[in-house]
C-alpha positions as CSV (number, residue, x, y, z in Angstrom):
1,M,-28.7,12.5,-6.6
2,H,-25.5,11.1,-5.1
3,T,-22.6,13.6,-5.3
4,A,-19.1,12.7,-4.7
5,P,-17.6,14.1,-1.6
6,R,-15.4,17.4,-2.2
7,S,-12.5,15.9,-0.5
8,E,-12.8,13.5,-4.0
9,Q,-13.6,15.8,-6.3
10,R,-10.4,17.3,-6.1
11,I,-6.9,16.4,-8.0
12,W,-4.9,13.5,-6.0
13,Y,-1.5,15.6,-5.1
14,G,0.1,12.8,-6.3
15,W,-0.4,14.9,-9.5
16,V,1.1,18.1,-8.5
17,V,4.0,16.5,-6.9
18,L,5.0,14.8,-9.9
19,A,4.1,17.7,-12.3
20,V,6.5,20.2,-9.8
21,T,9.4,17.1,-9.5
22,F,9.1,17.1,-13.8
23,L,9.2,20.8,-14.6
24,T,12.1,21.5,-12.3
25,M,13.7,18.7,-13.7
26,V,13.2,20.2,-17.2
27,C,14.7,23.3,-16.1
28,L,17.8,22.3,-14.5
29,I,18.7,19.3,-17.5
30,T,17.8,22.0,-20.2
31,T,20.4,24.2,-18.7
32,R,23.0,21.4,-17.8
33,N,22.9,19.9,-20.8
34,S,22.9,23.1,-22.8
35,F,26.5,22.8,-22.5
36,G,27.4,21.4,-25.5
37,I,25.6,24.4,-27.1
38,F,27.5,27.0,-25.7
39,F,30.8,24.2,-26.1
40,K,32.5,26.0,-29.1
41,A,31.5,29.4,-29.0
42,I,33.3,29.6,-25.3
43,A,36.2,27.6,-26.7
44,S,36.7,29.4,-29.8
45,D,36.4,33.2,-27.6
46,F,39.4,32.0,-25.0
47,G,41.1,29.4,-27.3
48,W,40.9,26.6,-25.0
49,S,41.4,22.5,-26.6
50,R,38.3,20.6,-26.5
51,A,39.7,18.4,-23.7
52,E,39.9,22.0,-21.5
53,T,36.4,23.0,-22.3
54,A,34.9,19.5,-21.8
55,G,36.8,19.4,-18.3
56,A,34.5,22.1,-17.0
57,F,31.7,19.5,-17.8
58,S,33.8,17.3,-15.8
59,A,34.4,19.2,-12.6
60,G,30.3,19.7,-12.9
61,M,30.4,15.8,-12.3
62,L,32.9,15.8,-9.9
63,G,30.4,18.6,-7.7
64,Q,27.7,16.1,-8.4
65,A,29.7,13.5,-6.7
66,V,30.7,15.6,-3.9
67,G,27.3,17.0,-3.4
68,S,25.4,13.7,-3.8
69,P,26.1,11.8,-0.4
70,L,26.1,15.6,1.4
71,F,22.5,16.4,0.3
72,G,21.6,13.0,0.5
73,W,22.5,13.0,4.6
74,I,20.3,16.4,4.8
75,M,17.3,15.6,2.7
76,D,17.3,12.6,5.5
77,R,17.2,14.6,8.4
78,W,15.8,18.4,6.8
79,G,13.5,16.6,4.3
80,I,13.1,16.5,0.9
81,R,11.1,19.8,0.1
82,R,13.5,21.9,1.8
83,T,17.0,19.9,0.1
84,M,15.1,20.6,-2.9
85,S,14.5,24.4,-2.7
86,L,18.4,24.8,-2.1
87,G,19.7,22.9,-4.6
88,V,17.4,25.0,-7.0
89,F,18.9,28.1,-5.2
90,I,22.2,27.0,-5.6
91,F,21.9,25.9,-8.8
92,G,20.3,30.0,-10.3
93,A,22.7,31.8,-8.2
94,S,25.9,29.7,-9.7
95,L,24.8,30.5,-13.4
96,L,25.7,34.0,-12.6
97,I,28.6,33.5,-12.6
98,G,28.6,33.0,-16.6
99,G,28.2,36.7,-17.2
100,F,31.7,36.9,-15.7
101,I,33.9,34.1,-16.8
102,G,37.4,35.7,-17.5
103,A,39.5,32.5,-17.3
104,L,38.9,28.3,-17.5
105,W,38.7,27.8,-13.9
106,H,35.7,29.9,-13.8
107,L,33.6,27.9,-16.1
108,Y,34.9,25.0,-14.3
109,L,34.3,27.0,-10.9
110,M,30.3,27.4,-12.4
111,Y,29.6,24.0,-13.4
112,F,31.0,22.1,-10.1
113,L,28.7,24.6,-8.3
114,I,25.9,24.2,-10.6
115,S,26.4,20.6,-10.3
116,T,26.3,20.9,-6.4
117,G,22.7,22.6,-6.3
118,F,21.8,20.1,-9.2
119,A,23.0,16.9,-6.8
120,A,20.1,18.5,-4.5
121,A,17.2,18.7,-6.6
122,S,17.4,16.4,-9.5
123,Y,18.1,12.9,-9.2
124,I,18.1,12.2,-5.1
125,P,14.9,13.6,-4.1
126,Q,13.3,12.1,-7.2
127,V,14.1,8.9,-6.3
128,A,13.2,9.3,-2.6
129,L,10.2,11.5,-3.5
130,L,8.1,9.4,-5.6
131,A,8.7,6.2,-3.7
132,N,6.6,7.9,-1.2
133,W,4.1,8.6,-3.4
134,F,3.8,5.9,-6.3
135,V,4.1,2.5,-4.4
136,I,3.2,0.1,-6.6
137,R,3.9,2.3,-9.7
138,S,7.6,3.5,-8.9
139,G,8.8,2.7,-12.8
140,F,5.9,4.4,-14.7
141,A,6.7,7.5,-11.8
142,I,10.2,7.6,-12.3
143,G,9.8,7.0,-16.3
144,I,7.8,9.9,-16.6
145,T,10.1,12.4,-14.0
146,N,13.2,11.1,-16.4
147,S,11.4,12.1,-19.4
148,A,12.8,15.4,-18.6
149,Q,16.1,14.5,-20.1
150,G,14.2,14.7,-23.7
151,F,12.6,17.5,-22.9
152,G,15.3,19.1,-22.2
153,F,16.9,18.8,-25.2
154,L,13.7,19.4,-27.1
155,V,13.7,22.9,-24.8
156,N,17.5,23.4,-26.4
157,L,16.3,24.3,-29.7
158,A,15.8,28.1,-28.4
159,T,19.4,28.0,-27.3
160,P,21.1,28.8,-30.1
161,A,18.8,32.1,-31.3
162,L,19.1,32.8,-27.4
163,I,23.0,32.9,-27.6
164,I,22.6,35.0,-31.3
165,Y,20.6,37.8,-29.0
166,L,22.3,38.0,-26.1
167,G,25.3,36.2,-26.7
168,W,26.5,33.5,-24.4
169,R,27.5,35.4,-21.0
170,G,23.8,37.1,-21.3
171,S,22.2,33.7,-21.7
172,Y,23.7,32.5,-18.6
173,I,22.2,35.6,-16.7
174,A,19.0,35.5,-17.9
175,I,18.9,31.6,-17.6
176,A,19.8,32.4,-14.1
177,A,17.3,34.1,-13.5
178,L,14.2,32.3,-14.6
179,I,15.6,29.4,-12.6
180,L,15.9,31.9,-9.4
181,F,12.4,33.7,-10.0
182,G,10.3,30.7,-11.7
183,T,11.9,27.1,-10.6
184,F,12.6,28.0,-7.2
185,P,9.5,29.0,-5.8
186,L,7.6,26.7,-7.6
187,V,9.1,23.9,-5.9
188,A,9.3,25.9,-2.4
189,L,6.3,26.3,-2.2
190,L,3.8,23.4,-3.7
191,Q,6.1,20.2,-3.4
192,R,5.2,17.7,-0.2
193,D,7.4,15.1,0.7
194,H,4.7,12.7,1.7
195,P,1.5,11.6,1.3
196,R,-0.1,12.7,4.6
197,D,1.3,16.3,4.5
198,A,-1.2,16.7,1.5
199,G,-4.1,14.9,3.6
200,T,-4.4,11.8,1.4
201,K,-2.3,8.2,0.5
202,A,0.0,6.9,-1.8
203,D,-0.7,5.2,-5.1
204,A,-4.2,6.9,-4.2
205,P,-5.6,6.6,-8.1
206,F,-4.4,2.7,-8.8
207,L,-6.4,1.7,-5.7
208,E,-9.9,-0.1,-5.5
209,P,-12.6,2.5,-5.9
210,D,-14.1,1.0,-2.1
211,A,-10.0,1.8,-0.3
212,P,-9.9,4.0,2.3
213,R,-8.8,7.6,1.4
214,T,-8.3,9.3,4.6
215,P,-4.4,10.0,5.3
216,E,-2.0,7.1,7.0
217,P,1.0,6.9,7.9
218,P,3.4,5.4,5.5
219,P,3.7,1.3,5.5
220,P,6.8,-0.3,7.5
221,Q,9.4,-1.1,5.6
222,E,8.6,-4.5,5.9
223,K,5.8,-4.3,4.6
224,R,6.4,-2.3,1.5
225,Q,9.6,-4.8,1.0
226,A,7.1,-7.4,0.9
227,E,4.7,-5.5,-1.8
228,K,7.9,-5.2,-4.0
229,G,8.9,-8.7,-3.2
230,T,12.6,-7.6,-3.0
231,L,14.8,-7.7,0.3
232,C,16.2,-4.5,1.9
233,A,19.7,-3.7,3.3
234,S,19.5,-2.1,6.9
235,G,20.3,1.8,6.1
236,L,23.4,2.9,3.8
237,A,26.0,0.7,6.0
238,G,23.8,-2.1,5.3
239,A,23.4,-1.0,1.4
240,L,27.5,-0.8,1.0
241,R,27.9,-4.7,2.0
242,T,25.8,-6.1,-0.6
243,V,26.8,-7.0,-3.9
244,R,23.5,-5.5,-5.3
245,F,24.2,-2.3,-4.2
246,W,27.7,-2.5,-5.5
247,L,26.0,-4.1,-9.6
248,I,23.2,-1.3,-9.3
249,A,26.0,1.2,-9.2
250,G,27.8,-0.3,-11.7
251,G,24.8,0.1,-13.9
252,F,24.2,4.2,-12.6
253,A,28.0,4.2,-13.3
254,S,27.9,3.3,-17.2
255,C,24.9,5.6,-17.9
256,A,26.5,8.3,-16.0
257,Y,30.0,7.7,-18.3
258,F,27.7,7.7,-21.5
259,F,25.1,11.1,-21.1
260,P,27.7,13.7,-20.2
261,A,29.8,12.5,-23.2
262,L,27.0,12.6,-25.5
263,I,25.8,15.8,-23.9
264,V,29.5,17.8,-24.3
265,H,30.6,15.8,-27.7
266,L,27.5,15.5,-29.7
267,F,27.1,19.1,-30.7
268,P,30.9,19.3,-32.4
269,H,30.9,15.4,-33.7
270,A,28.1,17.0,-35.6
271,T,29.4,19.7,-36.9
272,D,32.5,18.5,-37.9
273,Q,30.5,16.4,-40.0
274,G,29.5,18.7,-42.0
275,F,25.8,19.3,-40.6
276,T,25.4,23.1,-39.8
277,P,25.3,24.5,-36.1
278,T,21.4,24.9,-36.8
279,M,21.2,20.9,-37.8
280,G,23.4,20.2,-34.6
281,A,20.4,21.4,-32.4
282,V,18.0,19.8,-34.0
283,L,19.7,16.5,-34.0
284,Y,20.0,17.5,-29.6
285,A,16.3,17.9,-30.2
286,L,15.9,14.5,-32.0
287,W,17.9,12.8,-29.8
288,G,15.6,14.7,-26.9
289,L,12.4,13.6,-28.8
290,F,13.4,9.8,-28.3
291,L,14.6,9.8,-25.2
292,V,11.2,11.4,-24.2
293,L,10.3,8.2,-26.1
294,G,12.3,6.0,-24.4
295,N,11.7,7.3,-20.8
296,A,8.0,6.4,-21.4
297,A,8.8,3.1,-22.5
298,S,10.8,2.4,-19.6
299,G,7.6,2.3,-17.6
300,V,7.4,-1.6,-19.3
301,S,9.7,-2.5,-16.3
302,D,7.1,-2.6,-13.9
303,R,5.3,-5.8,-16.2
304,I,8.2,-7.2,-18.1
305,G,11.0,-7.0,-15.2
306,R,13.8,-4.2,-15.1
307,V,17.0,-6.5,-16.1
308,T,14.8,-7.3,-19.2
309,T,14.1,-3.7,-19.7
310,Y,17.6,-2.3,-18.5
311,L,19.3,-5.3,-21.3
312,L,17.2,-3.9,-23.8
313,G,18.0,-0.3,-23.5
314,T,21.7,-1.5,-23.7
315,L,22.0,-3.3,-26.9
316,I,19.9,-0.2,-28.9
317,S,22.6,2.2,-26.8
318,L,25.2,-0.3,-27.9
319,M,24.3,0.1,-31.6
320,A,24.2,4.2,-31.5
321,L,27.7,3.8,-30.4
322,L,29.0,2.1,-33.5
323,L,27.3,4.4,-35.8
324,F,28.4,7.3,-34.2
325,A,32.0,6.3,-33.6
326,Y,32.2,4.8,-38.0
327,F,30.4,7.7,-38.8
328,V,32.4,10.4,-41.1
329,R,32.3,12.8,-43.5
330,G,30.6,11.4,-47.0
331,S,28.5,8.6,-44.8
332,P,24.6,8.8,-45.6
333,P,23.6,11.8,-43.1
334,L,20.4,9.0,-42.3
335,S,22.8,7.3,-40.2
336,F,23.8,9.8,-37.9
337,F,20.0,10.6,-37.5
338,A,19.3,6.9,-36.6
339,A,22.2,7.1,-34.3
340,V,20.9,9.9,-32.7
341,A,17.6,8.3,-32.1
342,L,18.8,5.3,-30.7
343,A,21.2,6.6,-28.7
344,G,18.5,8.9,-26.8
345,F,16.1,5.9,-26.6
346,G,18.0,3.8,-25.5
347,Y,19.1,6.3,-22.8
348,G,15.4,6.7,-22.2
349,L,15.0,3.0,-20.9
350,L,18.3,2.9,-19.0
351,R,18.4,5.6,-16.5
352,P,14.8,5.1,-15.2
353,T,15.1,1.6,-14.9
354,V,18.5,1.3,-13.4
355,S,16.5,4.3,-10.6
356,A,13.5,2.0,-10.1
357,L,16.0,-0.9,-9.5
358,L,17.6,1.0,-6.8
359,V,14.2,1.8,-5.3
360,D,13.5,-2.3,-5.1
361,N,16.2,-3.3,-3.3
362,F,17.3,-0.8,-1.3
363,Q,13.7,1.4,0.2
364,G,13.0,2.3,3.6
365,K,14.9,4.5,6.0
366,G,17.8,5.6,4.9
367,L,16.6,5.9,1.0
368,G,17.8,9.1,0.5
369,A,21.4,8.5,1.7
370,I,21.7,5.5,-0.8
371,G,20.6,7.2,-3.4
372,G,23.6,9.8,-2.4
373,A,26.0,7.3,-2.6
374,A,24.7,5.4,-5.7
375,M,24.3,9.3,-7.1
376,T,28.1,9.8,-5.9
377,I,28.7,6.6,-8.0
378,F,27.2,8.0,-11.1
379,S,28.8,12.0,-10.8
380,L,32.2,10.3,-10.2
381,S,32.1,8.2,-13.8
382,G,30.7,10.9,-15.5
383,V,34.2,13.1,-14.5
384,F,35.7,10.7,-17.0
385,G,32.9,10.6,-20.1
386,P,33.5,14.2,-21.5
387,Y,37.0,14.8,-20.8
388,L,38.4,11.5,-21.9
389,T,36.2,11.5,-24.8
390,G,37.5,14.8,-25.5
391,A,41.2,13.8,-25.0
392,L,41.2,11.1,-27.4
393,F,39.8,13.5,-30.1
394,D,42.9,15.8,-29.3
395,A,45.2,12.7,-29.5
396,T,43.7,11.8,-32.7
397,G,41.6,13.8,-34.5
398,S,38.4,11.9,-34.5
399,Y,35.8,11.1,-32.6
400,R,36.0,6.8,-33.3
401,A,38.5,5.8,-29.9
402,G,36.2,8.2,-27.9
403,F,33.0,6.9,-28.7
404,L,34.2,2.9,-28.8
405,L,35.3,3.6,-25.2
406,V,31.6,5.0,-24.4
407,F,30.9,1.5,-25.6
408,A,32.9,-0.7,-23.4
409,V,31.9,1.2,-20.4
410,V,27.8,0.7,-21.4
411,A,28.4,-3.2,-22.5
412,A,30.6,-3.7,-19.0
413,G,26.9,-2.0,-17.3
414,G,25.1,-4.4,-19.2
415,G,26.8,-7.0,-17.1
416,C,26.5,-5.3,-14.5
417,I,23.1,-5.5,-14.4
418,I,22.7,-9.5,-15.9
419,A,24.6,-10.5,-12.7
420,L,22.1,-8.6,-10.6
421,G,19.5,-10.3,-12.6
422,G,20.9,-13.5,-11.5
423,I,21.4,-12.9,-7.2
424,M,17.7,-12.0,-7.5
425,R,16.3,-15.0,-9.5
426,M,18.9,-17.1,-7.1
427,E,17.5,-15.6,-4.1
428,G,13.9,-15.5,-5.4
429,K,14.5,-19.3,-4.9
430,I,15.7,-19.8,-1.6
431,E,13.8,-17.5,-0.5
432,A,10.2,-19.7,-1.8
433,G,12.3,-22.8,-0.4
434,S,12.6,-21.4,2.8
435,R,9.0,-20.8,3.1
């Protein structure tokens, strides 16, 4: 009786890398996205306006913008695992400030620092790491890890109870302990940058059964481009000179404006319209559930194309934003639930797809720096989403103008990706003709 070699009976280490990345992002995203649940309690205790309080999340996005190019550069030199570990530690340690907030700038400082750590530990290493391990199934892998956004909202069902039991200050300290003593060791001990570090090869479960399983170095940049059928700029300087990069950056920017605006203002908008705080948390969970479903469905971009998938997500998100904008007290509650579900599913398609577009077009040496540049643009756009939505509420007494502005930004992002698709098709024809 033939017995498979012991090395082939083990679980492929890429699944461990995927699981660690997913769990890390769940912990960090859950914490950062809980801001909307803390929002009214903090604002009420200090008497701050919605724009002032929402500005803390905008300060966080600014921290992510500052940290993204720095940690992209560090990652290309230190490696992915070390950079992720440092980011998780900064994130957890910064949360301890939450137990001692006494002024508005304390809240701003805390979110600036945790988002700096978030930049080092989340999307920048995620893209580079999964590009190393999942060469032919990058859309699938990025969709799985991006579903952490949705799971984060499901986990946040427990946050209102935690705040009731420990208070909002005690809750921040408890979450900091979880990050420092749970998530940090997980990343530091188990993460691996390359398949060769674990004695395996990329895409092993997806290869032919008879393909060699001995460790091998990553394929050269030109080979990986050929496998994807895309072009690649040489490093960050080359990427910044391409129209492709800036169109993809437009997609990132629209996602960044959309997502934090909803993170911060969905819960207050729901409670303003008569939903109880408990129901507001349920709405967050519903958004999270459909975000998971959208992230899972985004893997279809490997089959039907990134541009088509992104545009589908755009249309679904635009429908949701119109429902949010025109919902008032007395409207059928079902329409608010529909808006939440559509927003979750639409964004679930958008975010991993734009990351996959970046990998398709700019993989190879310098991806960390290129990803850092894209996340800087993402984060700078995200600075404005929470603040402007809150400021428009303060000025008009309604979220309608704020959500209509989000609608316009999301539509502009879809236009960028349509233009990108046109360039990709045109260059594909030119390449085919030249051969």
